[in-house]
matplotlib code that plots the C-alpha trace (Angstrom):
import matplotlib.pyplot as plt

x = [0.0, 1.3, 1.9, 2.2, 3.4, 1.3, 3.2, 3.2, 2.8, -0.6, -0.9, -3.9, -3.3, 0.4, 0.6, 2.0, -0.3, 1.3, -0.6, -3.4, -4.6, -4.4, -6.6, -6.4, -9.7, -9.5, -12.2, -13.0, -15.7, -18.7, -19.2, -21.7, -19.7, -16.4, -15.2, -14.8, -12.4, -12.6, -9.3, -9.1, -5.5, -4.5, -1.3, -0.4, 1.4, 4.7, 5.4, 6.0, 2.8, 4.7, 3.1, 3.9, 1.6, 3.5, 2.1, -1.1, -2.8, -2.4, -5.4, -7.8, -8.1, -8.6, -6.2, -7.3, -7.3, -9.4, -11.5, -13.1, -16.7, -17.6, -16.6, -18.3, -18.0, -15.5, -15.2, -12.5, -11.5, -9.0, -9.6, -7.5, -8.2, -5.3, -4.8, -1.5, 0.3, 2.3, 5.6, 4.4, 4.5, 1.7, 2.8, 1.1, -2.3, -3.3, -6.4]
y = [0.0, 3.5, 5.5, 9.2, 10.8, 13.3, 15.4, 18.8, 20.8, 21.3, 25.0, 26.7, 30.4, 30.7, 28.0, 24.5, 21.8, 18.8, 15.7, 16.1, 13.6, 14.2, 12.1, 11.4, 10.3, 9.3, 10.2, 7.4, 7.4, 5.2, 2.4, -0.4, -2.9, -2.4, -2.7, 0.7, 0.4, 3.1, 4.5, 6.4, 7.0, 8.6, 10.1, 11.9, 15.2, 15.5, 18.3, 20.8, 19.7, 17.7, 14.6, 12.1, 9.6, 7.5, 4.7, 6.7, 5.5, 8.0, 10.0, 12.5, 12.9, 15.2, 15.8, 17.6, 17.7, 15.0, 16.0, 13.3, 14.4, 11.4, 7.7, 6.9, 9.9, 12.4, 15.3, 16.8, 20.5, 22.4, 20.0, 20.5, 18.7, 17.2, 15.1, 13.3, 11.3, 8.2, 9.2, 12.7, 14.4, 16.6, 19.0, 21.1, 22.0, 24.9, 26.2]
z = [0.0, -0.8, 2.4, 3.4, 6.6, 8.5, 11.1, 12.7, 15.8, 17.4, 18.3, 19.9, 19.2, 19.7, 22.4, 21.7, 23.2, 24.6, 25.8, 23.2, 20.6, 16.9, 14.5, 10.8, 9.1, 5.5, 3.0, 0.6, -2.1, -1.5, -4.0, -3.1, -5.1, -3.3, 0.3, 2.1, 4.9, 7.6, 8.8, 12.1, 13.0, 16.3, 17.7, 21.0, 21.0, 22.9, 25.4, 22.5, 20.7, 18.0, 16.4, 13.7, 12.0, 9.4, 7.3, 6.6, 3.3, 0.5, -0.7, 0.7, 4.4, 7.4, 10.3, 13.5, 17.2, 18.9, 21.9, 24.0, 24.9, 27.1, 27.3, 24.0, 21.8, 20.6, 18.1, 16.0, 15.9, 13.9, 11.0, 7.9, 4.6, 2.6, -0.5, -0.4, -3.1, -2.1, -0.4, 0.3, 3.8, 5.2, 7.9, 10.5, 12.1, 14.4, 16.0]

ax = plt.figure().add_subplot(projection="3d")
ax.plot(x, y, z, "-o")
ax.set_aspect("equal")
plt.show()
């Protein structure tokens, strides 16, 4: 499978946010005659807000900050769309 790397530093305003979760969701077209895997890839930020997700399938996706709402649900903020070719790197998100 062709892979991309999604990395960056999570900033809220000018402040780096450590200890947060970053999520990548991939957008895939719906075709009733083909399987449609769902990818939900999560990384934690370090003390300086840096994160790296490697081995992300190439294509269209969204990267953003993951916020847990309760034990069963979460939302994503600071979402940024991307469309990456195999071998490409996507860098950075901020709120």
